Biopython code that builds the backbone (N, CA, C, O; Angstrom):
import numpy as np
from Bio.PDB.StructureBuilder import StructureBuilder

atoms = [
    (1, "MET", "N", (0.859, -1.155, -0.017)),
    (1, "MET", "CA", (0.006, -0.009, 0.013)),
    (1, "MET", "C", (0.889, 1.214, 0.018)),
    (1, "MET", "O", (1.807, 1.307, 0.832)),
    (2, "ASN", "N", (0.628, 2.180, -0.896)),
    (2, "ASN", "CA", (1.468, 3.383, -0.937)),
    (2, "ASN", "C", (1.123, 4.295, 0.234)),
    (2, "ASN", "O", (0.121, 4.107, 0.924)),
    (3, "ASP", "N", (1.990, 5.293, 0.438)),
    (3, "ASP", "CA", (1.823, 6.227, 1.560)),
    (3, "ASP", "C", (0.424, 6.914, 1.555)),
    (3, "ASP", "O", (-0.275, 6.934, 2.569)),
    (4, "THR", "N", (0.062, 7.449, 0.432)),
    (4, "THR", "CA", (-1.151, 8.161, 0.372)),
    (4, "THR", "C", (-2.376, 7.305, 0.639)),
    (4, "THR", "O", (-3.322, 7.725, 1.307)),
    (5, "ALA", "N", (-2.335, 6.100, 0.103)),
    (5, "ALA", "CA", (-3.497, 5.132, 0.288)),
    (5, "ALA", "C", (-3.603, 4.758, 1.714)),
    (5, "ALA", "O", (-4.719, 4.731, 2.233)),
    (6, "SER", "N", (-2.508, 4.457, 2.420)),
    (6, "SER", "CA", (-2.595, 4.066, 3.820)),
    (6, "SER", "C", (-3.075, 5.199, 4.698)),
    (6, "SER", "O", (-3.864, 4.989, 5.619)),
    (7, "ALA", "N", (-2.605, 6.391, 4.417)),
    (7, "ALA", "CA", (-3.010, 7.588, 5.248)),
    (7, "ALA", "C", (-4.515, 7.876, 4.974)),
    (7, "ALA", "O", (-5.249, 8.221, 5.901)),
    (8, "MET", "N", (-4.945, 7.744, 3.788)),
    (8, "MET", "CA", (-6.315, 8.065, 3.476)),
    (8, "MET", "C", (-7.285, 6.977, 4.123)),
    (8, "MET", "O", (-8.366, 7.297, 4.618)),
    (9, "LYS", "N", (-6.833, 5.720, 4.081)),
    (9, "LYS", "CA", (-7.589, 4.652, 4.730)),
    (9, "LYS", "C", (-7.690, 4.891, 6.214)),
    (9, "LYS", "O", (-8.760, 4.717, 6.796)),
    (10, "LEU", "N", (-6.621, 5.279, 6.830)),
    (10, "LEU", "CA", (-6.605, 5.586, 8.281)),
    (10, "LEU", "C", (-7.566, 6.779, 8.567)),
    (10, "LEU", "O", (-8.339, 6.760, 9.524)),
    (11, "LYS", "N", (-7.486, 7.766, 7.734)),
    (11, "LYS", "CA", (-8.346, 8.958, 7.928)),
    (11, "LYS", "C", (-9.806, 8.529, 7.782)),
    (11, "LYS", "O", (-10.654, 8.989, 8.547)),
    (12, "ALA", "N", (-10.117, 7.666, 6.826)),
    (12, "ALA", "CA", (-11.502, 7.223, 6.647)),
    (12, "ALA", "C", (-12.009, 6.475, 7.892)),
    (12, "ALA", "O", (-13.152, 6.669, 8.307)),
    (13, "LEU", "N", (-11.162, 5.624, 8.484)),
    (13, "LEU", "CA", (-11.563, 4.909, 9.653)),
    (13, "LEU", "C", (-11.834, 5.875, 10.797)),
    (13, "LEU", "O", (-12.839, 5.730, 11.492)),
    (14, "LEU", "N", (-10.963, 6.858, 11.010)),
    (14, "LEU", "CA", (-11.148, 7.811, 12.087)),
    (14, "LEU", "C", (-12.399, 8.650, 11.838)),
    (14, "LEU", "O", (-13.114, 8.964, 12.790)),
    (15, "THR", "N", (-12.687, 9.022, 10.589)),
    (15, "THR", "CA", (-13.901, 9.837, 10.265)),
    (15, "THR", "C", (-15.156, 9.010, 10.598)),
    (15, "THR", "O", (-16.124, 9.528, 11.155)),
    (16, "GLU", "N", (-15.115, 7.691, 10.238)),
    (16, "GLU", "CA", (-16.241, 6.811, 10.484)),
    (16, "GLU", "C", (-16.518, 6.731, 12.015)),
    (16, "GLU", "O", (-17.669, 6.747, 12.450)),
    (17, "GLU", "N", (-15.439, 6.645, 12.802)),
    (17, "GLU", "CA", (-15.609, 6.586, 14.255)),
    (17, "GLU", "C", (-16.147, 7.852, 14.782)),
    (17, "GLU", "O", (-16.966, 7.824, 15.701)),
    (18, "LEU", "N", (-15.733, 8.988, 14.251)),
    (18, "LEU", "CA", (-16.267, 10.291, 14.669)),
    (18, "LEU", "C", (-17.753, 10.366, 14.433)),
    (18, "LEU", "O", (-18.507, 10.839, 15.283)),
    (19, "GLU", "N", (-18.176, 9.893, 13.261)),
    (19, "GLU", "CA", (-19.640, 9.901, 13.000)),
    (19, "GLU", "C", (-20.434, 9.027, 13.907)),
    (19, "GLU", "O", (-21.583, 9.342, 14.216)),
    (20, "LYS", "N", (-19.869, 7.947, 14.343)),
    (20, "LYS", "CA", (-20.545, 7.044, 15.286)),
    (20, "LYS", "C", (-20.628, 7.643, 16.653)),
    (20, "LYS", "O", (-21.694, 7.623, 17.268)),
    (21, "ARG", "N", (-19.486, 8.203, 17.178)),
    (21, "ARG", "CA", (-19.401, 8.562, 18.501)),
    (21, "ARG", "C", (-19.895, 9.982, 18.832)),
    (21, "ARG", "O", (-20.401, 10.221, 19.928)),
    (22, "PHE", "N", (-19.750, 10.893, 17.911)),
    (22, "PHE", "CA", (-20.090, 12.269, 18.180)),
    (22, "PHE", "C", (-21.070, 12.889, 17.160)),
    (22, "PHE", "O", (-20.752, 13.936, 16.597)),
    (23, "PRO", "N", (-22.217, 12.299, 16.906)),
    (23, "PRO", "CA", (-23.089, 12.820, 15.885)),
    (23, "PRO", "C", (-23.605, 14.215, 16.229)),
    (23, "PRO", "O", (-23.952, 14.957, 15.311)),
    (24, "ASP", "N", (-23.676, 14.619, 17.515)),
    (24, "ASP", "CA", (-24.220, 15.943, 17.815)),
    (24, "ASP", "C", (-23.112, 17.014, 17.749)),
    (24, "ASP", "O", (-23.417, 18.206, 17.803)),
    (25, "ASN", "N", (-21.863, 16.619, 17.636)),
    (25, "ASN", "CA", (-20.757, 17.541, 17.641)),
    (25, "ASN", "C", (-19.859, 17.255, 16.444)),
    (25, "ASN", "O", (-18.644, 17.434, 16.533)),
    (26, "LEU", "N", (-20.413, 16.828, 15.362)),
    (26, "LEU", "CA", (-19.618, 16.278, 14.237)),
    (26, "LEU", "C", (-18.802, 17.351, 13.510)),
    (26, "LEU", "O", (-17.668, 17.100, 13.103)),
    (27, "ASP", "N", (-19.380, 18.549, 13.348)),
    (27, "ASP", "CA", (-18.660, 19.591, 12.652)),
    (27, "ASP", "C", (-17.327, 19.972, 13.347)),
    (27, "ASP", "O", (-16.273, 20.101, 12.726)),
    (28, "VAL", "N", (-17.459, 20.145, 14.704)),
    (28, "VAL", "CA", (-16.244, 20.482, 15.495)),
    (28, "VAL", "C", (-15.281, 19.365, 15.447)),
    (28, "VAL", "O", (-14.082, 19.566, 15.254)),
    (29, "SER", "N", (-15.812, 18.132, 15.628)),
    (29, "SER", "CA", (-14.874, 16.972, 15.618)),
    (29, "SER", "C", (-14.173, 16.800, 14.271)),
    (29, "SER", "O", (-12.990, 16.461, 14.235)),
    (30, "ARG", "N", (-14.886, 17.028, 13.158)),
    (30, "ARG", "CA", (-14.277, 16.903, 11.856)),
    (30, "ARG", "C", (-13.225, 18.011, 11.674)),
    (30, "ARG", "O", (-12.155, 17.775, 11.111)),
    (31, "PHE", "N", (-13.540, 19.205, 12.151)),
    (31, "PHE", "CA", (-12.552, 20.342, 12.067)),
    (31, "PHE", "C", (-11.247, 19.959, 12.768)),
    (31, "PHE", "O", (-10.155, 20.122, 12.223)),
    (32, "GLU", "N", (-11.389, 19.458, 13.961)),
    (32, "GLU", "CA", (-10.242, 19.075, 14.746)),
    (32, "GLU", "C", (-9.447, 17.912, 14.076)),
    (32, "GLU", "O", (-8.216, 17.891, 14.053)),
    (33, "LEU", "N", (-10.204, 16.990, 13.558)),
    (33, "LEU", "CA", (-9.588, 15.837, 12.826)),
    (33, "LEU", "C", (-8.746, 16.363, 11.648)),
    (33, "LEU", "O", (-7.610, 15.934, 11.444)),
    (34, "GLU", "N", (-9.310, 17.277, 10.898)),
    (34, "GLU", "CA", (-8.618, 17.851, 9.723)),
    (34, "GLU", "C", (-7.345, 18.585, 10.173)),
    (34, "GLU", "O", (-6.286, 18.448, 9.561)),
    (35, "ASN", "N", (-7.473, 19.375, 11.267)),
    (35, "ASN", "CA", (-6.267, 20.084, 11.755)),
    (35, "ASN", "C", (-5.188, 19.120, 12.182)),
    (35, "ASN", "O", (-4.033, 19.293, 11.793)),
    (36, "GLU", "N", (-5.516, 18.112, 12.966)),
    (36, "GLU", "CA", (-4.523, 17.189, 13.440)),
    (36, "GLU", "C", (-3.984, 16.319, 12.321)),
    (36, "GLU", "O", (-2.807, 15.959, 12.312)),
    (37, "TRP", "N", (-4.858, 15.983, 11.372)),
    (37, "TRP", "CA", (-4.442, 15.145, 10.248)),
    (37, "TRP", "C", (-3.330, 15.920, 9.425)),
    (37, "TRP", "O", (-2.308, 15.348, 9.046)),
    (38, "ARG", "N", (-3.581, 17.210, 9.181)),
    (38, "ARG", "CA", (-2.577, 18.001, 8.434)),
    (38, "ARG", "C", (-1.255, 18.021, 9.257)),
    (38, "ARG", "O", (-0.165, 17.837, 8.716)),
    (39, "HIS", "N", (-1.397, 18.245, 10.540)),
    (39, "HIS", "CA", (-0.216, 18.365, 11.393)),
    (39, "HIS", "C", (0.609, 17.087, 11.463)),
    (39, "HIS", "O", (1.836, 17.145, 11.386)),
    (40, "HIS", "N", (-0.020, 15.972, 11.602)),
    (40, "HIS", "CA", (0.717, 14.710, 11.828)),
    (40, "HIS", "C", (0.965, 13.902, 10.590)),
    (40, "HIS", "O", (2.050, 13.334, 10.464)),
    (41, "PHE", "N", (0.027, 13.806, 9.655)),
    (41, "PHE", "CA", (0.132, 12.852, 8.605)),
    (41, "PHE", "C", (0.435, 13.482, 7.241)),
    (41, "PHE", "O", (0.939, 12.762, 6.380)),
    (42, "GLU", "N", (0.180, 14.711, 6.985)),
    (42, "GLU", "CA", (0.480, 15.289, 5.731)),
    (42, "GLU", "C", (1.930, 15.706, 5.652)),
    (42, "GLU", "O", (2.399, 16.125, 4.594)),
    (43, "HIS", "N", (2.635, 15.597, 6.738)),
    (43, "HIS", "CA", (4.013, 16.087, 6.722)),
    (43, "HIS", "C", (4.975, 14.940, 7.016)),
    (43, "HIS", "O", (5.919, 15.103, 7.789)),
    (44, "GLY", "N", (4.739, 13.788, 6.404)),
    (44, "GLY", "CA", (5.710, 12.675, 6.408)),
    (44, "GLY", "C", (5.566, 11.627, 7.452)),
    (44, "GLY", "O", (6.472, 10.806, 7.594)),
    (45, "ASP", "N", (4.486, 11.588, 8.205)),
    (45, "ASP", "CA", (4.404, 10.596, 9.246)),
    (45, "ASP", "C", (3.664, 9.309, 8.702)),
    (45, "ASP", "O", (2.879, 8.681, 9.412)),
    (46, "GLN", "N", (3.939, 8.980, 7.491)),
    (46, "GLN", "CA", (3.320, 7.896, 6.852)),
    (46, "GLN", "C", (3.688, 6.510, 7.497)),
    (46, "GLN", "O", (2.890, 5.573, 7.492)),
    (47, "GLU", "N", (4.862, 6.440, 8.017)),
    (47, "GLU", "CA", (5.296, 5.209, 8.696)),
    (47, "GLU", "C", (4.358, 4.851, 9.817)),
    (47, "GLU", "O", (4.042, 3.674, 9.997)),
    (48, "LEU", "N", (3.888, 5.849, 10.598)),
    (48, "LEU", "CA", (2.955, 5.645, 11.645)),
    (48, "LEU", "C", (1.577, 5.214, 11.106)),
    (48, "LEU", "O", (0.938, 4.327, 11.671)),
    (49, "ALA", "N", (1.125, 5.850, 10.008)),
    (49, "ALA", "CA", (-0.131, 5.471, 9.404)),
    (49, "ALA", "C", (-0.073, 3.999, 8.936)),
    (49, "ALA", "O", (-1.025, 3.235, 9.098)),
    (50, "ASP", "N", (1.043, 3.652, 8.371)),
    (50, "ASP", "CA", (1.166, 2.213, 7.907)),
    (50, "ASP", "C", (1.120, 1.262, 9.084)),
    (50, "ASP", "O", (0.435, 0.240, 9.053)),
    (51, "ALA", "N", (1.859, 1.614, 10.120)),
    (51, "ALA", "CA", (1.927, 0.729, 11.292)),
    (51, "ALA", "C", (0.562, 0.603, 11.959)),
    (51, "ALA", "O", (0.192, -0.484, 12.403)),
    (52, "LEU", "N", (-0.173, 1.670, 12.033)),
    (52, "LEU", "CA", (-1.533, 1.644, 12.649)),
    (52, "LEU", "C", (-2.418, 0.732, 11.881)),
    (52, "LEU", "O", (-3.184, -0.034, 12.465)),
    (53, "LEU", "N", (-2.332, 0.795, 10.560)),
    (53, "LEU", "CA", (-3.211, -0.051, 9.696)),
    (53, "LEU", "C", (-2.848, -1.532, 9.785)),
    (53, "LEU", "O", (-3.692, -2.409, 9.602)),
    (54, "GLU", "N", (-1.597, -1.781, 10.065)),
    (54, "GLU", "CA", (-1.127, -3.200, 10.150)),
    (54, "GLU", "C", (-1.376, -3.822, 11.453)),
    (54, "GLU", "O", (-1.341, -5.049, 11.542)),
    (55, "ASP", "N", (-1.633, -3.058, 12.514)),
    (55, "ASP", "CA", (-1.770, -3.593, 13.883)),
    (55, "ASP", "C", (-3.108, -3.139, 14.422)),
    (55, "ASP", "O", (-3.281, -1.988, 14.822)),
    (56, "GLU", "N", (-4.079, -4.092, 14.427)),
    (56, "GLU", "CA", (-5.453, -3.767, 14.844)),
    (56, "GLU", "C", (-5.543, -3.253, 16.298)),
    (56, "GLU", "O", (-6.285, -2.313, 16.583)),
    (57, "ALA", "N", (-4.804, -3.861, 17.178)),
    (57, "ALA", "CA", (-4.817, -3.429, 18.602)),
    (57, "ALA", "C", (-4.259, -1.984, 18.692)),
    (57, "ALA", "O", (-4.827, -1.132, 19.376)),
    (58, "LEU", "N", (-3.164, -1.740, 18.005)),
    (58, "LEU", "CA", (-2.579, -0.366, 18.079)),
    (58, "LEU", "C", (-3.488, 0.627, 17.460)),
    (58, "LEU", "O", (-3.599, 1.742, 17.971)),
    (59, "LEU", "N", (-4.165, 0.287, 16.363)),
    (59, "LEU", "CA", (-5.147, 1.155, 15.726)),
    (59, "LEU", "C", (-6.300, 1.487, 16.662)),
    (59, "LEU", "O", (-6.730, 2.638, 16.734)),
    (60, "SER", "N", (-6.795, 0.497, 17.369)),
    (60, "SER", "CA", (-7.877, 0.681, 18.293)),
    (60, "SER", "C", (-7.477, 1.621, 19.444)),
    (60, "SER", "O", (-8.239, 2.503, 19.839)),
    (61, "LYS", "N", (-6.266, 1.407, 19.966)),
    (61, "LYS", "CA", (-5.764, 2.258, 21.017)),
    (61, "LYS", "C", (-5.594, 3.674, 20.527)),
    (61, "LYS", "O", (-6.022, 4.609, 21.204)),
    (62, "PHE", "N", (-4.996, 3.859, 19.396)),
    (62, "PHE", "CA", (-4.813, 5.208, 18.788)),
    (62, "PHE", "C", (-6.187, 5.894, 18.562)),
    (62, "PHE", "O", (-6.381, 7.057, 18.916)),
    (63, "THR", "N", (-7.095, 5.160, 17.983)),
    (63, "THR", "CA", (-8.414, 5.723, 17.684)),
    (63, "THR", "C", (-9.112, 6.198, 18.958)),
    (63, "THR", "O", (-9.617, 7.319, 19.020)),
    (64, "ASP", "N", (-9.131, 5.334, 19.968)),
    (64, "ASP", "CA", (-9.779, 5.704, 21.228)),
    (64, "ASP", "C", (-9.121, 6.983, 21.829)),
    (64, "ASP", "O", (-9.825, 7.898, 22.256)),
    (65, "ALA", "N", (-7.809, 7.029, 21.854)),
    (65, "ALA", "CA", (-7.137, 8.160, 22.431)),
    (65, "ALA", "C", (-7.336, 9.413, 21.594)),
    (65, "ALA", "O", (-7.506, 10.507, 22.131)),
    (66, "PHE", "N", (-7.316, 9.255, 20.329)),
    (66, "PHE", "CA", (-7.530, 10.385, 19.393)),
    (66, "PHE", "C", (-8.944, 10.967, 19.626)),
    (66, "PHE", "O", (-9.097, 12.180, 19.770)),
    (67, "LEU", "N", (-9.926, 10.138, 19.661)),
    (67, "LEU", "CA", (-11.273, 10.608, 19.765)),
    (67, "LEU", "C", (-11.604, 11.138, 21.188)),
    (67, "LEU", "O", (-12.358, 12.101, 21.331)),
    (68, "GLU", "N", (-11.046, 10.513, 22.208)),
    (68, "GLU", "CA", (-11.239, 11.027, 23.565)),
    (68, "GLU", "C", (-10.655, 12.408, 23.689)),
    (68, "GLU", "O", (-11.261, 13.268, 24.328)),
    (69, "ASN", "N", (-9.472, 12.663, 23.090)),
    (69, "ASN", "CA", (-8.893, 13.975, 23.129)),
    (69, "ASN", "C", (-9.750, 15.011, 22.418)),
    (69, "ASN", "O", (-9.942, 16.124, 22.908)),
    (70, "ILE", "N", (-10.253, 14.631, 21.272)),
    (70, "ILE", "CA", (-11.136, 15.590, 20.507)),
    (70, "ILE", "C", (-12.388, 15.856, 21.354)),
    (70, "ILE", "O", (-12.870, 16.989, 21.381)),
    (71, "ASN", "N", (-12.931, 14.835, 22.052)),
    (71, "ASN", "CA", (-14.160, 15.053, 22.747)),
    (71, "ASN", "C", (-14.007, 15.819, 24.033)),
    (71, "ASN", "O", (-14.911, 16.558, 24.422)),
    (72, "HIS", "N", (-12.855, 15.657, 24.723)),
    (72, "HIS", "CA", (-12.747, 16.252, 26.068)),
    (72, "HIS", "C", (-11.947, 17.543, 26.180)),
    (72, "HIS", "O", (-12.107, 18.289, 27.146)),
    (73, "LEU", "N", (-11.098, 17.810, 25.213)),
    (73, "LEU", "CA", (-10.275, 19.028, 25.332)),
    (73, "LEU", "C", (-10.955, 20.167, 24.598)),
    (73, "LEU", "O", (-11.609, 19.972, 23.574)),
    (74, "SER", "N", (-10.785, 21.363, 25.149)),
    (74, "SER", "CA", (-11.591, 22.447, 24.635)),
    (74, "SER", "C", (-10.882, 23.335, 23.578)),
    (74, "SER", "O", (-11.539, 24.012, 22.788)),
    (75, "THR", "N", (-9.572, 23.317, 23.581)),
    (75, "THR", "CA", (-8.848, 24.139, 22.640)),
    (75, "THR", "C", (-7.999, 23.363, 21.663)),
    (75, "THR", "O", (-7.516, 22.279, 21.992)),
    (76, "ALA", "N", (-7.806, 23.888, 20.475)),
    (76, "ALA", "CA", (-7.010, 23.198, 19.507)),
    (76, "ALA", "C", (-5.566, 23.009, 20.016)),
    (76, "ALA", "O", (-4.952, 21.970, 19.774)),
    (77, "SER", "N", (-5.036, 24.013, 20.716)),
    (77, "SER", "CA", (-3.626, 23.895, 21.208)),
    (77, "SER", "C", (-3.524, 22.750, 22.200)),
    (77, "SER", "O", (-2.567, 21.980, 22.123)),
    (78, "SER", "N", (-4.460, 22.598, 23.127)),
    (78, "SER", "CA", (-4.379, 21.513, 24.080)),
    (78, "SER", "C", (-4.576, 20.152, 23.410)),
    (78, "SER", "O", (-3.956, 19.160, 23.793)),
    (79, "ILE", "N", (-5.447, 20.129, 22.409)),
    (79, "ILE", "CA", (-5.594, 18.901, 21.620)),
    (79, "ILE", "C", (-4.311, 18.500, 20.972)),
    (79, "ILE", "O", (-3.908, 17.338, 21.031)),
    (80, "THR", "N", (-3.656, 19.469, 20.343)),
    (80, "THR", "CA", (-2.421, 19.235, 19.654)),
    (80, "THR", "C", (-1.388, 18.740, 20.605)),
    (80, "THR", "O", (-0.703, 17.763, 20.306)),
    (81, "LEU", "N", (-1.242, 19.370, 21.745)),
    (81, "LEU", "CA", (-0.242, 18.899, 22.785)),
    (81, "LEU", "C", (-0.512, 17.506, 23.192)),
    (81, "LEU", "O", (0.400, 16.680, 23.201)),
    (82, "GLU", "N", (-1.766, 17.196, 23.542)),
    (82, "GLU", "CA", (-2.086, 15.828, 23.978)),
    (82, "GLU", "C", (-1.855, 14.812, 22.869)),
    (82, "GLU", "O", (-1.366, 13.718, 23.150)),
    (83, "LEU", "N", (-2.180, 15.124, 21.641)),
    (83, "LEU", "CA", (-1.975, 14.199, 20.524)),
    (83, "LEU", "C", (-0.497, 14.026, 20.274)),
    (83, "LEU", "O", (-0.079, 12.901, 20.000)),
    (84, "GLU", "N", (0.338, 15.068, 20.349)),
    (84, "GLU", "CA", (1.742, 14.908, 20.175)),
    (84, "GLU", "C", (2.313, 13.988, 21.247)),
    (84, "GLU", "O", (3.139, 13.124, 20.951)),
    (85, "GLN", "N", (1.888, 14.166, 22.462)),
    (85, "GLN", "CA", (2.351, 13.241, 23.515)),
    (85, "GLN", "C", (1.935, 11.787, 23.289)),
    (85, "GLN", "O", (2.714, 10.854, 23.482)),
    (86, "MET", "N", (0.663, 11.631, 22.867)),
    (86, "MET", "CA", (0.136, 10.283, 22.554)),
    (86, "MET", "C", (0.878, 9.700, 21.416)),
    (86, "MET", "O", (1.227, 8.522, 21.494)),
    (87, "LEU", "N", (1.165, 10.427, 20.329)),
    (87, "LEU", "CA", (1.896, 9.898, 19.212)),
    (87, "LEU", "C", (3.308, 9.544, 19.553)),
    (87, "LEU", "O", (3.833, 8.545, 19.062)),
    (88, "MET", "N", (3.929, 10.326, 20.372)),
    (88, "MET", "CA", (5.278, 10.012, 20.858)),
    (88, "MET", "C", (5.257, 8.718, 21.651)),
    (88, "MET", "O", (6.153, 7.890, 21.488)),
    (89, "GLY", "N", (4.250, 8.517, 22.514)),
    (89, "GLY", "CA", (4.119, 7.303, 23.288)),
    (89, "GLY", "C", (3.909, 6.070, 22.382)),
    (89, "GLY", "O", (4.485, 5.009, 22.626)),
    (90, "ILE", "N", (3.100, 6.221, 21.367)),
    (90, "ILE", "CA", (2.874, 5.122, 20.464)),
    (90, "ILE", "C", (4.096, 4.798, 19.675)),
    (90, "ILE", "O", (4.409, 3.624, 19.476)),
    (91, "CYS", "N", (4.821, 5.825, 19.205)),
    (91, "CYS", "CA", (6.046, 5.580, 18.467)),
    (91, "CYS", "C", (7.125, 4.866, 19.437)),
    (91, "CYS", "O", (7.867, 3.978, 19.019)),
    (92, "THR", "N", (7.144, 5.281, 20.617)),
    (92, "THR", "CA", (8.058, 4.649, 21.585)),
    (92, "THR", "C", (7.690, 3.191, 21.771)),
    (92, "THR", "O", (8.565, 2.327, 21.701)),
    (93, "GLU", "N", (6.414, 2.889, 22.007)),
    (93, "GLU", "CA", (5.931, 1.531, 22.155)),
    (93, "GLU", "C", (6.310, 0.679, 20.913)),
    (93, "GLU", "O", (6.763, -0.458, 21.043)),
    (94, "MET", "N", (6.115, 1.253, 19.725)),
    (94, "MET", "CA", (6.387, 0.523, 18.505)),
    (94, "MET", "C", (7.882, 0.271, 18.396)),
    (94, "MET", "O", (8.261, -0.810, 17.945)),
    (95, "SER", "N", (8.754, 1.189, 18.776)),
    (95, "SER", "CA", (10.159, 0.992, 18.666)),
    (95, "SER", "C", (10.678, -0.031, 19.690)),
    (95, "SER", "O", (11.701, -0.672, 19.447)),
    (96, "GLU", "N", (10.011, -0.189, 20.793)),
    (96, "GLU", "CA", (10.352, -1.114, 21.831)),
    (96, "GLU", "C", (9.906, -2.525, 21.540)),
    (96, "GLU", "O", (10.454, -3.488, 22.078)),
    (97, "ALA", "N", (8.875, -2.648, 20.656)),
    (97, "ALA", "CA", (8.258, -3.953, 20.391)),
    (97, "ALA", "C", (9.187, -4.806, 19.523)),
    (97, "ALA", "O", (8.849, -5.942, 19.188)),
]
sb = StructureBuilder()
sb.init_structure("model")
sb.init_model(0)
sb.init_chain("A")
sb.init_seg("    ")
for serial, (resi, resn, name, xyz) in enumerate(atoms, 1):
    if name == "N":
        sb.init_residue(resn, " ", resi, " ")
    sb.init_atom(name, np.array(xyz, "f"), 0.0, 1.0, " ", f" {name:<3s}", serial, name[0])
structure = sb.get_structure()
């Protein structure tokens, strides 16, 4: 799977989860997803996208954390900080495995 295809597949999965979990707040959630997507995946983090798609447990953990952050944090800057910390943790776990 090429980089663009894996990243787009991952984005589609996250968007689907947003629609299921936050139907009343979907516009805000989609806005935050787009912001974070650009920040983390449009700038070369394709290796993480590939790894998430190959490991169902890791994808589930990532999706839960991603969506919890979007749902509970009030500002884009705090969401970005939390997601950066979460992504660093996931990358650390992947490198230790």
